[in-house]
C-alpha positions in Angstrom: -191.8 -18.3 -83.2 -192.9 -20.4 -86.2 -196.6 -20.6 -87.3 -199.0 -22.3 -85.1 -199.8 -26.0 -85.9 -203.1 -26.9 -86.7 -204.8 -29.2 -84.4 -206.5 -31.9 -86.0 -210.2 -32.2 -85.4 -211.6 -35.6 -85.5 -214.0 -36.6 -88.5 -217.2 -35.6 -88.8 -219.4 -38.4 -89.0 -220.8 -39.2 -92.4 -224.5 -38.8 -93.1 -225.6 -42.3 -93.0 -227.9 -41.6 -95.8 -225.5 -39.9 -97.9 -223.7 -43.0 -97.3 -226.3 -45.2 -98.3 -226.3 -43.0 -101.8 -222.7 -43.4 -102.6 -222.4 -47.1 -101.9 -225.3 -47.8 -104.5 -223.7 -46.1 -107.5 -223.2 -48.4 -109.7 -220.4 -48.1 -112.5 -222.1 -51.2 -114.4 -225.3 -49.3 -114.7 -223.4 -46.2 -116.0 -221.7 -48.1 -118.3 -224.8 -49.7 -119.8 -226.5 -46.0 -119.8 -223.7 -44.6 -122.1 -223.8 -48.0 -124.2 -227.6 -47.6 -124.9 -226.9 -43.9 -125.3 -224.4 -44.3 -127.6 -226.6 -47.3 -129.6 -228.8 -43.8 -130.7 -225.9 -43.3 -133.4 -226.8 -39.4 -132.8 -228.6 -37.5 -130.3 -227.8 -34.1 -132.7 -230.4 -31.7 -132.1 -231.2 -31.9 -135.6 -231.4 -35.7 -135.8 -234.3 -37.9 -135.7 -237.4 -36.9 -133.6 -239.4 -39.8 -134.1 -237.5 -43.0 -134.5 -237.3 -44.7 -131.5 -233.8 -46.4 -131.7 -232.1 -43.8 -133.7 -231.5 -39.9 -133.0 -232.7 -37.3 -130.3 -236.7 -38.6 -130.2 -235.8 -42.1 -129.5 -232.8 -41.1 -126.6 -235.6 -38.5 -124.9 -237.9 -40.7 -124.9 -235.8 -43.8 -123.2 -234.5 -41.5 -120.6 -237.8 -40.3 -119.7 -238.8 -43.8 -119.6 -236.1 -44.8 -117.2 -236.6 -42.1 -115.2 -240.1 -43.1 -114.6 -239.7 -46.7 -113.9 -237.2 -45.9 -111.3 -240.2 -44.7 -108.8 -243.1 -43.5 -108.7 -242.8 -40.4 -106.5 -240.4 -38.8 -109.5 -242.5 -36.7 -111.2 -241.5 -37.3 -114.9 -242.2 -34.3 -117.8 -240.6 -33.0 -121.0 -239.7 -29.2 -120.5 -239.8 -27.9 -125.0 -239.0 -24.8 -126.3 -238.2 -22.9 -129.7 -235.1 -22.0 -130.5 -235.0 -19.7 -133.6 -232.4 -20.6 -136.0 -229.4 -18.1 -137.2 -227.6 -18.9 -140.6 -223.8 -19.7 -139.5 -224.8 -20.8 -136.3 -224.8 -23.9 -134.5 -228.6 -23.3 -134.3 -228.7 -22.6 -137.7 -232.7 -24.0 -138.0 -235.5 -23.4 -135.9 -235.4 -26.0 -133.4 -237.8 -27.1 -130.6 -236.1 -28.8 -128.3 -237.3 -31.0 -124.9 -235.5 -31.3 -121.6 -236.7 -34.6 -119.7 -237.2 -32.8 -116.3 -237.9 -35.7 -113.0 -238.9 -33.6 -110.1 -238.4 -35.5 -106.7 -240.7 -33.3 -104.1 -239.1 -32.3 -101.0 -241.0 -32.6 -97.7 -240.3 -29.9 -95.4 -238.7 -27.0 -98.1 -240.0 -27.8 -101.3 -240.1 -25.0 -102.5 -236.3 -24.9 -102.6 -234.7 -26.6 -105.6 -231.4 -28.5 -106.1 -230.6 -29.5 -109.5 -228.5 -32.3 -111.1 -228.2 -31.6 -114.4 -226.6 -33.2 -117.9 -227.0 -33.0 -121.2 -228.3 -35.4 -123.6 -227.8 -34.2 -127.3 -224.5 -34.4 -129.0 -222.5 -33.1 -131.9 -220.0 -34.0 -134.5 -218.2 -30.8 -136.1 -215.9 -32.7 -138.3 -217.6 -32.2 -141.6 -216.5 -29.7 -143.2 -216.5 -27.6 -146.1 -214.7 -24.7 -147.9 -216.1 -21.2 -147.9 -213.4 -18.3 -149.4 -211.3 -20.3 -148.8 -211.7 -21.1 -145.4 -212.8 -24.5 -143.8 -216.0 -24.2 -142.2 -218.4 -26.7 -140.4 -220.9 -27.8 -142.8 -224.0 -27.8 -140.4 -226.0 -29.8 -142.8 -223.3 -32.5 -142.6 -223.4 -32.3 -139.3 -226.9 -33.3 -138.4 -226.5 -36.6 -140.6 -222.9 -37.1 -139.2 -222.3 -40.0 -136.7 -222.3 -38.5 -133.1 -222.3 -40.9 -130.3 -221.4 -38.8 -127.6 -220.5 -41.0 -124.5 -218.3 -38.7 -123.1 -220.3 -35.4 -124.3 -222.3 -35.8 -122.7 -223.7 -39.0 -122.0 -221.7 -39.8 -119.2 -223.3 -36.6 -117.5 -226.6 -37.5 -118.1 -225.5 -41.5 -117.5 -224.8 -40.2 -113.9 -227.7 -37.8 -113.4 -229.8 -41.1 -114.4 -227.8 -43.2 -111.8 -228.7 -40.3 -108.6 -232.0 -40.0 -109.8 -232.7 -43.6 -109.6 -230.7 -43.8 -106.1 -232.2 -41.0 -104.6 -235.9 -41.5 -105.5 -235.7 -44.0 -102.8 -235.4 -41.3 -100.2 -237.0 -38.7 -98.9 -235.0 -35.3 -98.8 -236.5 -31.5 -97.3 -235.7 -30.0 -100.4 -236.7 -31.0 -103.7 -234.8 -32.3 -106.1 -234.6 -31.8 -109.8 -233.1 -34.3 -112.3 -232.6 -32.6 -115.7 -231.1 -34.2 -119.1 -231.0 -30.7 -121.3 -231.1 -30.8 -124.7 -228.9 -28.4 -126.7 -226.7 -28.0 -123.6 
């Protein structure tokens, strides 16, 4: 005898809340967010932190402002932490990284968290120099190079932001934490 035939089970009904969330996702809004992130020119961790239209500082402030605008229930803050630089590595000098965090408190299980994340920083490893006959990344050149980062990871950040916009209109048992990381 052959293998038993698998029986077809009737599809389970889709959760109406999930259907509503998915139906509100806007490809146009995601593309608009990606374009805005690209407009900062670079979001390299060593790029300007005090320019509202260029560099990582302007980008993180814009992301936080957008998240705050979605719902008063979203608790938006920066999670700042220093990273010690190591010569010859990606973090070649000291830097303070700022993650953008938006917390949507849960109702009955607020201590249980679901994380939805992407990273908003970018890097362009094209600038190179010759050292002992080998081509190596020029860290100083990298910090000044354009790094619009639409796909790495502007798209992930845009998805996090779009989900925060939509999901902040609902309540969930567990706490939902939306994070745009700096420095991956």
